[in-house]
C-alpha positions in Angstrom: 0.0 0.0 0.0 1.3 3.4 -0.9 2.2 5.8 1.9 0.5 9.0 0.6 2.2 11.1 3.3 5.5 10.8 1.4 5.1 9.6 -2.1 7.9 10.2 -4.6 6.0 10.5 -7.7 7.8 9.6 -10.9 6.4 12.3 -13.1 8.2 11.7 -16.4 5.3 11.6 -18.8 2.9 13.6 -16.5 2.2 16.6 -18.6 0.9 20.0 -18.0 -2.5 20.7 -16.7 -3.7 24.1 -17.8 -2.0 26.4 -15.4 -2.5 28.9 -12.9 -0.7 31.4 -11.2 2.7 31.4 -10.2 4.1 29.7 -13.1 1.0 28.7 -14.8 -1.7 29.7 -12.2 -1.2 33.3 -13.0 0.2 35.4 -15.7 2.1 38.4 -14.2 2.0 40.6 -17.3 -0.6 42.5 -19.2 -0.9 41.3 -22.8 -1.7 43.6 -25.7 -4.7 45.7 -25.1 -4.4 45.6 -21.3 -5.4 49.2 -21.0 -8.8 48.2 -22.4 -11.3 50.6 -23.9 -10.7 51.0 -27.6 -9.9 47.3 -28.3 -13.5 46.4 -27.6 -15.1 49.2 -29.6 -14.8 47.3 -32.9 -16.8 44.3 -31.6 -13.8 42.5 -30.3 -14.5 40.6 -27.0 -12.2 41.6 -24.1 -11.3 38.4 -22.2 -9.5 38.8 -18.9 -7.4 35.9 -17.6 -4.6 34.8 -15.3 -4.1 31.7 -17.4 -2.6 32.9 -20.7 1.0 31.8 -20.3 2.9 29.1 -22.2 1.1 29.7 -25.5 -2.4 29.3 -24.1 -3.5 32.8 -24.8 -2.4 32.6 -28.4 -4.0 29.2 -28.9 -7.3 30.4 -27.5 -7.3 33.6 -29.6 -6.5 31.6 -32.8 -9.1 28.9 -32.2 -11.8 31.4 -31.3 -11.1 33.4 -34.5 -11.6 30.1 -36.5 -14.9 29.8 -34.7 -15.8 33.3 -35.7 -15.3 34.9 -32.3 -12.8 37.8 -32.2 -11.2 38.2 -28.8 -8.5 40.2 -27.1 -6.7 38.5 -24.2 -5.7 40.7 -21.2 -3.5 38.8 -18.7 -2.8 39.7 -15.1 -1.9 37.8 -11.9 -4.9 36.4 -10.1 -5.2 38.8 -7.2 -4.4 41.8 -9.3 -6.9 40.8 -11.9 -9.6 40.3 -9.3 -8.9 43.7 -7.9 -9.0 45.3 -11.4 -12.3 43.8 -12.2 -13.8 45.0 -9.0 -12.3 48.5 -9.5 -13.9 48.6 -13.0 -17.3 47.2 -12.0 -19.1 50.5 -12.5 -17.6 50.9 -15.9 -16.5 47.5 -17.1 -13.7 47.1 -19.6 -13.7 43.3 -19.8 -16.5 41.1 -21.0 -15.4 37.6 -19.8 -13.0 36.4 -17.2 -11.6 32.9 -16.9 -8.7 31.1 -15.1 -9.3 32.5 -11.6 -10.0 30.0 -8.9 -13.0 29.8 -6.6 -11.4 32.0 -4.0 -11.2 35.0 -6.4 -14.5 34.3 -8.1 -16.2 34.4 -4.7 -14.8 37.9 -4.3 -16.1 38.9 -7.7 -19.5 37.4 -6.9 -19.8 39.2 -3.6 -19.0 42.5 -5.4 -21.6 41.7 -8.1 -18.8 42.2 -10.6 -19.9 39.0 -12.5 -23.3 37.9 -13.6 -24.9 34.5 -13.7 -25.2 32.7 -17.0 -25.9 29.0 -17.5 -23.6 27.7 -20.3 -24.9 25.2 -22.9 -22.4 22.7 -21.4 -23.6 23.1 -17.8 -24.9 19.5 -17.7 -21.5 18.1 -18.6 -19.7 19.4 -15.4 -20.2 18.3 -11.8 -22.7 20.6 -10.1 -20.5 21.3 -7.1 -17.3 22.1 -9.1 -18.4 25.7 -9.8 -21.0 27.9 -8.0 -23.9 25.5 -7.3 -25.7 28.2 -5.3 -26.1 30.9 -7.9 -24.4 29.7 -11.1 -22.3 32.9 -11.2 -19.2 31.0 -12.4 -18.5 27.6 -14.0 -15.5 25.2 -14.0 -13.1 24.6 -16.8 -9.9 22.8 -15.6 -8.4 21.7 -12.3 -4.9 21.0 -11.0 -3.0 20.5 -7.7 -0.5 22.9 -6.1 2.3 20.8 -4.8 5.7 21.1 -3.1 8.3 19.6 -5.4 11.9 18.5 -5.4 14.3 16.6 -7.6 14.4 12.9 -6.8 17.8 12.5 -8.3 19.2 14.9 -5.6 16.9 14.4 -2.7 16.3 10.9 -1.3 15.0 11.7 2.2 12.3 14.4 1.6 10.1 15.1 4.7 6.6 13.7 4.9 5.1 17.0 5.7 5.8 20.3 4.1 5.6 22.1 7.4 8.9 20.5 8.3 10.6 22.7 5.8 9.9 25.9 7.7 10.1 24.5 11.3 13.2 22.3 11.1 16.6 23.9 11.0 18.1 21.5 8.5 15.8 23.0 5.8 16.3 26.7 6.5 17.0 28.5 3.3 16.6 25.4 1.2 13.0 26.0 0.0 11.7 28.8 -2.1 9.1 31.2 -0.9 7.2 33.4 -3.3 6.2 36.7 -1.5 4.3 38.0 -4.5 0.9 38.0 -2.9 -0.7 39.7 -5.9 -0.6 36.3 -7.6 -3.0 33.4 -7.1 -0.7 30.6 -6.1 1.2 32.4 -3.3 -2.2 33.5 -1.9 -3.4 29.9 -2.1 -0.3 28.6 -0.3 -1.0 31.2 2.5 -4.6 30.0 2.7 -3.5 26.4 2.7 -1.3 27.0 5.8 -3.8 29.2 7.7 -6.8 26.9 7.0 -5.1 24.3 9.2 -5.1 26.6 12.2 -8.5 28.3 12.2 -9.7 29.6 15.5 -12.7 31.9 15.8 -11.1 33.5 18.9 -7.8 34.1 17.2 -6.4 37.1 15.3 -8.4 37.3 12.1 -9.9 33.9 12.8 -6.5 32.1 13.1 -4.8 30.7 16.1 -1.4 32.0 17.5 0.1 28.7 16.3 -1.1 29.4 12.8 0.5 32.8 12.6 3.7 31.4 14.1 3.8 28.9 11.2 3.3 31.6 8.6 6.0 33.7 10.2 8.4 30.7 10.1 7.4 30.0 6.5 8.5 33.4 5.2 11.4 33.9 7.6 13.2 30.6 6.8 12.6 30.4 3.1 14.7 31.6 0.2 12.8 34.4 -1.7 11.9 33.6 -5.3 14.2 35.4 -7.8 12.3 37.4 -10.3 12.8 36.0 -13.8 14.5 32.8 -12.5 12.6 29.5 -12.7 12.3 27.4 -9.6 13.9 24.5 -11.3 16.9 26.6 -12.5 17.5 27.3 -8.8 17.1 23.7 -7.9 19.6 22.4 -10.5 22.1 25.1 -9.4 21.8 23.8 -5.8 20.5 27.1 -4.5 17.5 25.4 -3.0 16.0 21.9 -2.8 12.2 22.5 -2.6 9.5 24.8 -4.0 5.8 25.1 -4.8 4.6 24.5 -8.3 1.2 23.9 -10.0 1.1 20.4 -11.3 0.7 21.9 -14.7 4.4 22.8 -15.0 6.1 19.6 -13.8 6.6 17.6 -17.0 7.8 20.5 -19.0 10.4 21.3 -16.4 11.6 17.7 -16.1 12.1 17.7 -19.8 13.9 21.1 -19.8 16.1 20.6 -16.8 16.6 16.8 -16.8 15.1 16.5 -13.3 12.8 13.7 -12.0 10.2 15.5 -9.9 9.0 14.1 -6.6 6.3 15.7 -4.4 5.7 16.0 -0.7 2.2 14.8 -0.1 1.0 15.6 3.5 -1.6 13.5 5.2 -4.1 16.3 5.1 -3.7 16.6 1.3 -2.6 19.3 -1.1 -4.6 22.4 -2.2 -6.4 22.1 -5.6 -7.5 24.9 -7.8 -10.4 24.8 -10.3 -10.2 27.4 -12.9 -13.5 29.0 -13.6 -15.2 31.2 -16.2 -17.9 33.9 -15.9 -19.5 36.8 -17.7 -18.5 40.2 -16.4 -21.5 42.2 -15.2 -22.6 45.2 -17.2 -20.1 45.1 -20.1 -22.8 45.5 -22.7 -21.6 42.5 -24.8 -23.8 39.8 -23.3 -24.5 37.9 -26.5 -20.8 37.8 -27.5 -19.7 36.9 -24.0 -22.2 34.0 -23.7 -21.2 32.8 -27.2 -17.5 32.7 -26.1 -18.4 30.9 -22.8 -20.5 28.3 -24.6 -17.7 27.7 -27.1 -14.7 27.6 -24.8 -16.2 25.4 -22.1 -17.7 22.9 -24.6 -16.5 19.3 -24.6 -15.1 19.7 -28.1 -12.9 22.7 -27.3 -11.9 21.6 -23.8 -11.0 18.3 -25.3 -8.8 20.0 -27.9 -7.3 22.2 -25.2 -6.5 19.1 -23.1 -4.8 17.5 -26.1 -2.8 20.6 -26.8 -1.7 21.5 -23.3 -2.4 18.2 -21.4 -5.0 19.9 -19.3 -7.3 18.2 -16.9 -10.8 19.3 -18.0 -13.7 19.4 -15.6 -16.1 18.8 -18.5 -16.7 15.1 -18.1 -17.2 14.6 -21.9 -13.7 16.0 -22.6 -11.8 13.9 -20.0 -11.3 11.1 -22.6 -8.9 13.3 -24.5 -6.8 14.2 -21.4 -3.4 12.6 -20.8 -4.1 9.3 -18.8 -1.1 10.1 -16.5 -2.6 13.4 -15.6 -6.0 11.8 -14.9 -4.3 9.2 -12.7 -2.3 11.7 -10.8 -5.2 13.8 -9.8 -7.2 10.8 -8.9 -4.6 9.7 -6.4 -3.4 13.0 -4.9 -5.5 13.7 -1.8 -7.3 17.0 -1.8 -6.9 19.4 1.2 -10.2 20.6 2.5 -10.4 24.4 2.2 -13.5 26.5 2.8 -13.1 28.9 -0.1 -16.0 31.0 1.0 -14.4 31.6 4.4 -11.0 32.2 2.8 -12.5 34.7 0.4 -14.0 36.7 3.3 -10.7 36.8 5.2 -8.0 36.7 2.5 -7.7 40.5 2.3 -6.9 41.0 6.0 -4.7 38.0 6.0 -2.6 39.3 3.1 -2.4 42.7 4.6 -1.1 41.3 7.9 1.4 39.1 6.3 2.7 41.9 4.0 3.1 44.3 6.9 4.4 41.9 9.6 6.2 39.1 7.9 7.3 40.2 4.4 7.8 43.9 4.9 
């Protein structure tokens, strides 16, 4: 029987699941037309996303054009994109947003920055994968956020990622990304704090929880802008780091590594990338046409084949890489109350930024 607390996954052949932020789960740069306005005046649909890296944005734009839908992709990191949409809600620039996880879509929903629309493919996705209460957002792809290392260098990885920031032997040997404007660093923070919730604690978190967060940032090696996690691993600057499962296979191929993962008993956080219509943009028909097209089994299947994504659309799963399907079936899922996290994330980020990152 496999010990899921410390499984060294041989991931050669496990390919990218459409990514998120932080290397896949979030794009940190605006793409062409990011200042909005005029690009949409000629009938072009403005599509906001944090999942346009590694050629995804170009592929989606080209495929949409072939389907007769002209779009302009605008890419930003998850938290920054969420804040932008909220700031623009009284005068929307974007028409559709996709790629953000439940945590961010809950914020957009609370601010009434998105509007409910039931896609033509709604019956092909699990009811609880998106927003079952109101149908404000709908699921596209999912992936896990994992702590990785190179098996060819590390043969005694810890069974729990918390050992990295609480045991002296690992001090400075794991990467920390302090860019809390991105989706994945925020999810990592939420993953830690979720394990230490206390209604009587500071911002709903126990003293132990805040001590763990302080240790996480204090003992880690800050990410180097423009330098890939695996480049640092292969140069022996660090041994461990956080990565969406989407980026593993490509990095193993590029860097000659064999990725293993630390899989704690309580599981790893998952993200489900969602899609929604932005409220009040005035392009309802075009926006809904794009949502119907992009989330369909046909397009999600083609997307899975192109980028080895793990589609939520059950009729598209057959076209996904079998290794990707098997990986996500076996990786235990950490329980996270995204509604609660969404309500508290702003104050958590503010506290961490002021007290632990500086």
